[in-house]
C-alpha positions as CSV (number, residue, x, y, z in Angstrom):
1,M,10.0,36.6,38.4
2,S,11.2,33.5,37.5
3,P,11.0,32.6,33.7
4,E,7.9,29.8,32.9
5,V,9.5,26.4,32.6
6,T,7.8,24.0,30.3
7,A,8.2,20.3,30.2
8,P,10.7,19.2,27.3
9,P,9.4,17.7,24.4
10,I,9.4,14.4,23.0
11,I,12.8,14.6,20.9
12,D,13.6,10.6,20.1
13,F,12.3,7.5,19.0
14,S,12.4,5.4,22.1
15,E,10.0,8.0,23.7
16,A,8.0,8.0,20.9
17,L,7.7,4.3,21.0
18,R,6.9,4.3,24.6
19,G,10.0,3.2,25.8
20,A,10.4,0.1,23.4
21,S,13.4,-2.1,24.2
22,S,14.2,-3.3,20.4
23,I,14.3,-0.6,18.1
24,K,15.1,-1.0,14.3
25,R,15.4,2.1,12.0
26,G,14.4,2.2,8.2
27,F,11.9,4.4,6.5
28,I,8.3,4.4,5.8
29,K,6.2,5.3,3.0
30,C,2.8,6.5,3.7
31,R,0.2,9.0,2.8
32,L,-3.1,11.1,4.2
33,V,-6.3,10.2,3.3
34,H,-9.6,11.1,4.3
35,M,-13.5,9.6,4.3
36,K,-16.4,11.2,5.2
37,D,-16.1,10.4,8.7
38,R,-12.7,9.9,9.3
39,S,-9.0,10.6,8.2
40,F,-5.9,8.4,8.9
41,V,-2.3,7.7,7.7
42,L,-2.4,5.1,4.9
43,P,0.7,2.9,5.0
44,D,2.5,1.9,2.0
45,I,5.5,-0.1,2.6
46,L,8.0,-0.5,5.6
47,L,12.0,-0.3,4.3
48,S,14.5,-1.9,7.3
49,S,17.6,-0.2,7.2
50,E,19.8,-3.1,7.9
51,I,22.4,-4.2,6.2
52,K,20.4,-7.0,3.8
53,G,17.9,-3.8,2.7
54,E,14.8,-6.0,3.2
55,F,11.3,-4.3,3.2
56,Y,7.8,-5.4,4.6
57,S,4.4,-5.3,3.0
58,P,1.7,-4.4,6.2
59,K,-1.4,-6.5,6.1
60,F,-3.4,-4.9,8.8
61,F,-3.0,-1.6,10.6
62,T,-4.5,0.4,13.3
63,P,-5.7,3.9,13.3
64,N,-2.9,6.2,13.7
65,Q,-2.3,8.4,16.9
66,I,-0.4,12.1,16.1
67,A,1.1,14.0,18.8
68,F,2.0,17.7,19.0
69,F,4.1,19.3,21.3
70,G,4.1,23.3,19.9
71,G,7.4,25.0,19.4
72,D,8.5,24.9,15.7
73,G,6.7,21.4,15.5
74,S,10.1,19.8,15.6
75,A,8.9,17.2,18.4
76,D,5.6,16.5,16.4
77,F,5.3,12.6,15.5
78,C,2.7,10.0,14.4
79,R,2.7,6.8,15.7
80,L,0.7,3.6,14.0
81,T,0.7,-0.5,14.3
82,L,1.1,-2.7,11.5
83,E,0.7,-6.3,11.4
84,L,3.4,-7.1,8.9
85,L,2.1,-9.9,5.7
86,N,4.4,-12.5,7.0
87,G,3.2,-12.6,11.0
88,N,4.0,-10.0,13.7
89,D,2.7,-6.3,14.9
90,V,5.3,-3.6,14.9
91,Q,4.9,-0.2,16.7
92,V,6.2,2.3,13.9
93,A,7.1,6.3,14.4
94,F,8.0,8.9,12.4
95,F,8.6,12.5,12.9
96,G,7.5,15.3,10.6
97,R,11.0,16.7,10.9
98,D,12.9,13.4,9.0
99,L,10.7,13.8,6.0
100,V,13.2,12.3,3.0
101,K,11.0,12.8,0.1
102,T,8.1,13.9,-1.0
103,C,6.4,12.0,-4.0
104,S,4.8,12.8,-7.0
105,D,1.9,10.1,-6.5
106,G,0.7,12.0,-3.2
107,S,2.8,10.1,-0.9
108,F,5.6,10.8,1.4
109,I,8.9,8.8,2.8
110,Y,10.0,8.9,6.3
111,K,12.9,8.1,8.3
112,C,11.6,6.1,11.0
113,A,11.9,3.7,13.7
114,F,10.1,0.4,14.4
115,S,9.6,-2.3,17.5
116,P,8.5,-5.6,17.1
117,S,6.1,-6.7,19.7
118,V,7.0,-9.8,20.3
119,K,10.4,-10.9,21.7
120,K,11.0,-13.6,18.1
121,G,11.5,-10.0,16.5
122,L,10.9,-9.2,12.7
123,P,9.1,-12.1,10.1
124,A,10.3,-13.0,7.4
125,P,10.7,-10.0,5.0
126,C,8.7,-9.7,1.5
127,G,11.5,-8.8,-0.5
128,K,14.8,-6.6,-0.8
129,W,15.2,-3.0,-1.8
130,R,17.5,-0.1,-2.5
131,R,18.2,3.7,-3.0
132,R,19.4,4.6,-6.5
133,D,19.7,8.2,-8.0
134,G,17.5,9.9,-5.2
135,S,14.9,6.8,-5.7
136,F,13.6,3.9,-3.4
137,E,13.5,0.8,-5.4
138,V,12.2,-2.3,-4.7
139,L,13.1,-5.9,-6.2
140,L,9.5,-7.3,-7.6
141,Y,8.5,-10.2,-10.4
142,H,6.4,-10.2,-13.1
143,H,5.3,-13.9,-13.9
144,T,4.5,-14.7,-17.6
145,N,4.4,-17.9,-19.7
146,S,7.6,-18.7,-21.8
147,S,6.5,-17.2,-25.3
148,A,5.3,-14.1,-23.3
149,A,8.4,-13.8,-21.4
150,A,10.8,-14.5,-24.6
151,G,8.8,-11.3,-26.4
152,I,9.7,-9.3,-23.3
153,K,13.3,-9.8,-23.4
154,A,13.2,-9.1,-27.0
155,S,11.4,-6.2,-27.3
156,K,12.8,-4.9,-24.0
157,E,9.2,-3.3,-23.1
158,L,6.0,-4.4,-20.5
159,W,3.1,-3.6,-21.9
160,D,0.2,-2.2,-19.5
161,S,-2.5,-4.3,-18.6
162,P,-6.6,-2.8,-18.9
163,W,-8.0,-5.1,-16.7
164,N,-9.3,-4.2,-13.3
165,I,-7.8,-5.9,-10.2
166,Q,-10.9,-9.0,-10.4
167,G,-10.4,-9.5,-13.8
168,S,-14.1,-8.9,-14.5
169,K,-14.1,-5.4,-16.6
170,K,-11.5,-3.3,-18.7
171,L,-10.8,-0.1,-17.6
172,E,-11.0,3.4,-20.4
173,N,-8.7,6.0,-18.3
174,I,-5.8,3.9,-16.3
175,G,-3.5,0.9,-17.4
176,Y,-1.9,-1.2,-14.9
177,C,1.4,-2.8,-15.1
178,Y,1.3,-5.7,-12.5
179,F,4.3,-7.2,-10.3
180,T,4.2,-9.1,-7.1
181,S,7.2,-9.7,-4.3
182,I,6.4,-13.6,-4.7
183,P,9.6,-14.9,-6.7
184,A,7.5,-18.0,-8.2
185,I,3.7,-19.1,-8.9
186,R,4.1,-22.5,-7.5
187,S,0.7,-23.1,-5.6
188,E,-3.0,-22.3,-5.5
189,L,-2.2,-19.9,-2.6
190,H,0.5,-18.0,-4.8
191,L,-2.4,-17.9,-6.7
192,R,-4.5,-16.6,-4.8
193,E,-2.4,-14.1,-3.4
194,V,-2.4,-12.2,-6.9
195,A,-6.0,-12.9,-7.3
196,M,-6.1,-15.5,-9.1
197,S,-7.2,-19.5,-9.2
198,Q,-7.1,-22.9,-10.7
199,M,-10.9,-22.9,-9.6
200,G,-11.1,-19.1,-10.8
201,T,-13.1,-18.6,-7.4
202,A,-12.2,-16.6,-4.8
203,H,-13.6,-17.1,-1.2
204,F,-13.8,-14.6,1.5
205,L,-15.4,-14.0,5.5
206,P,-17.1,-11.5,6.7
207,T,-15.7,-9.4,9.5
208,N,-18.2,-10.7,12.0
209,A,-19.6,-14.2,10.5
210,P,-19.4,-16.9,12.5
211,Y,-16.0,-19.3,11.0
212,S,-17.7,-21.4,8.8
213,A,-17.9,-22.1,4.5
214,E,-21.8,-21.6,4.8
215,F,-21.1,-17.8,5.6
216,A,-18.3,-17.5,2.7
217,S,-19.2,-15.1,-0.3
218,A,-17.2,-16.0,-3.7
219,L,-16.3,-14.2,-6.1
220,A,-15.0,-14.9,-9.9
221,V,-11.4,-14.3,-10.2
222,P,-8.8,-15.5,-13.6
223,K,-8.4,-18.6,-13.8
224,R,-4.9,-20.0,-14.1
225,T,-2.5,-22.5,-13.2
226,P,0.8,-22.5,-11.8
227,K,1.9,-23.7,-15.2
228,D,0.3,-20.7,-17.1
229,M,2.8,-18.5,-15.0
230,D,6.3,-20.4,-15.1
231,R,8.3,-17.7,-16.1
232,S,9.3,-14.8,-13.6
233,L,11.1,-11.9,-14.5
234,R,12.5,-9.6,-11.7
235,F,12.9,-5.7,-12.1
236,W,13.8,-3.1,-9.6
237,V,10.4,-0.9,-9.4
238,D,10.7,2.7,-8.2
239,L,8.3,3.4,-5.4
240,E,6.9,6.6,-6.5
241,T,5.1,4.7,-9.4
242,V,3.3,2.2,-7.5
243,S,-0.4,2.6,-7.1
244,P,-1.8,2.3,-3.6
245,S,-3.1,-0.8,-2.7
246,H,-7.3,-0.7,-1.7
247,I,-8.5,-1.3,1.8
248,W,-10.8,-3.2,3.6
249,L,-12.4,-1.7,6.9
250,H,-13.0,-4.3,9.6
251,R,-15.5,-3.3,12.7
252,P,-15.6,-6.3,14.5
253,W,-18.2,-6.4,17.3
254,S,-16.1,-6.5,20.3
255,A,-12.6,-5.0,19.3
256,P,-11.7,-1.9,17.9
257,A,-11.7,-0.9,14.1
258,Y,-9.1,-1.8,11.8
259,Y,-8.0,-1.6,8.2
260,E,-6.4,-4.0,5.7
261,N,-4.7,-4.0,3.0
262,V,-5.8,-5.6,-0.2
263,L,-3.8,-8.2,-1.9
264,P,-0.5,-6.8,-0.4
265,R,2.0,-9.0,-2.3
266,V,0.2,-7.1,-6.1
267,F,2.1,-4.1,-6.8
268,R,0.1,-1.8,-9.6
269,L,1.9,0.5,-12.0
270,G,-0.6,3.0,-13.1
271,V,-0.2,4.5,-16.5
272,N,-1.8,6.2,-19.2
273,P,-3.3,3.4,-21.2
274,G,-1.8,1.9,-23.8
275,Y,2.0,2.6,-22.8
276,H,4.5,0.0,-23.0
277,L,6.8,0.5,-19.8
278,P,10.2,0.5,-21.1
279,L,13.4,-2.1,-19.6
280,D,15.9,-0.2,-18.7
281,G,18.3,-3.9,-18.0
282,N,16.6,-5.2,-14.8
283,R,14.7,-1.8,-13.9
284,I,11.3,-0.3,-15.0
285,S,12.0,3.1,-16.5
286,I,8.9,4.8,-17.0
287,D,8.3,8.5,-18.9
288,P,6.9,10.5,-15.9
289,A,4.3,12.2,-18.5
290,Q,3.2,8.4,-18.9
291,A,2.7,7.5,-15.3
292,K,-0.7,7.8,-13.8
293,V,-1.7,7.3,-10.0
294,L,-5.8,8.0,-9.3
295,K,-5.5,9.8,-6.2
296,Y,-7.9,7.5,-3.7
297,V,-8.3,4.0,-2.7
298,V,-11.5,2.1,-2.6
299,V,-12.3,1.0,0.8
300,G,-14.5,-2.1,1.3
301,D,-16.7,-2.8,4.1
302,A,-15.5,-6.2,5.5
303,S,-18.7,-6.7,7.3
304,S,-20.9,-7.6,3.9
305,P,-20.2,-9.3,0.7
306,E,-20.6,-6.6,-1.5
307,G,-17.6,-4.6,0.7
308,L,-15.7,-7.6,0.3
309,A,-16.0,-7.5,-3.5
310,A,-15.4,-3.6,-4.0
311,P,-11.7,-3.2,-3.8
312,Y,-11.8,-6.5,-6.4
313,N,-14.1,-4.9,-9.2
314,E,-13.3,-1.8,-8.2
315,E,-17.1,-0.3,-9.0
316,N,-18.5,-0.1,-5.9
317,T,-17.2,2.8,-4.6
318,L,-19.8,3.4,-1.8
319,L,-17.1,4.0,0.6
320,L,-13.5,6.1,-1.0
321,A,-10.3,7.3,1.0
322,K,-9.2,10.1,-1.2
323,I,-5.5,11.0,-0.8
324,D,-4.7,14.9,0.0
325,D,-3.1,16.4,-2.0
326,I,-0.3,18.2,0.5
327,S,1.1,21.2,-1.2
328,N,5.1,21.5,-1.3
329,G,7.0,22.7,1.8
330,S,4.4,20.7,3.8
331,E,4.3,16.9,5.2
332,I,1.5,14.7,6.6
333,I,1.6,15.7,10.4
334,A,1.7,19.6,9.7
335,R,-1.3,19.4,7.4
336,W,-3.0,17.3,10.2
337,K,-2.6,19.9,12.3
338,E,-3.4,22.9,9.8
339,K,-6.5,21.2,9.2
340,Q,-7.6,19.3,12.4
341,N,-10.9,19.4,13.1
342,S,-12.0,20.3,9.0
343,H,-14.2,18.0,6.8
344,L,-12.0,17.9,3.8
345,F,-13.9,14.9,1.9
346,P,-16.6,16.7,0.1
347,S,-14.2,19.4,-1.3
348,M,-11.6,16.7,-2.7
349,S,-12.0,16.1,-6.7
350,V,-10.9,13.1,-7.5
351,E,-10.7,11.2,-11.1
352,M,-12.6,8.1,-10.6
353,A,-11.6,4.6,-12.9
354,R,-13.9,4.4,-15.6
355,M,-15.4,0.6,-16.5
356,I,-15.9,0.1,-20.0
357,E,-19.3,-1.7,-19.8
358,N,-20.1,-5.1,-21.6
359,S,-16.2,-5.6,-22.0
360,S,-15.7,-9.0,-19.9
């Protein structure tokens, strides 16, 4: 009897990306998260391997697809679609065999391939990245006033902030140092992209609401002007120290559900409260014992004013996505296969951000 013939597995990126003609290479940093009713891959950042070394922040993303082909798992891959911050959709694919780094924050960095969905290709990048001493670093900016900038340069350290994203309450069990991919704050639009405003108010429109101001909801945010933040200090930041963005879940009436990263131009470095981040030239150097990541993201229901506000105030935690604590030696695709059709959310214990009451 002749041996059984099996179809060859998908083994290259062109097939994983459904025959795309324009394929670019790079890296994707992502993590596996679980909600009460779903699990999905949460993308952090897309790094291009082109000569210029540019990175892209996802603004929107779709639920992922994972394909299994048996055998040793080398052909298994994950695919998802991202809408990049500056416009244009890209399909991204990565194989479990192409894991490059397991990060201490619960994320994974994979070699990947991606393909723009339009002929004009990729939009303008968000900034530069590099590899140094085994780390993946991005060039980010810390905006402040002239007095604070002078103090930072003299002390060679950055102080953490106790405030939540909205700036409405102080956090008790974690501090953040805030950075952005925006090189300079010059306009109201730039302020809005870092959760501030000259009017002290941010406005949001629920997913299925008519496009009209009367249906918008308002949220108080720190009142600032571009002059208040006219000094820009740039630093190389290790991606492993960056906390994941909170997200909104959109459920349109006439289209499939999708996710939106909240404030994709903002990069928060979580640390133990009161820690001062030392500067090594223009590089942020954090003591690993002082770094802190809360292993969840707030999921705001974008169909309601309360859900739109939830990622900003970090208090409305009706919807959470908990970060899977994948054991050493495994990775996202293998974990998905191992725990398929399992309900993991209830058994996952995470430390929550604690607000200090009456601290506004």
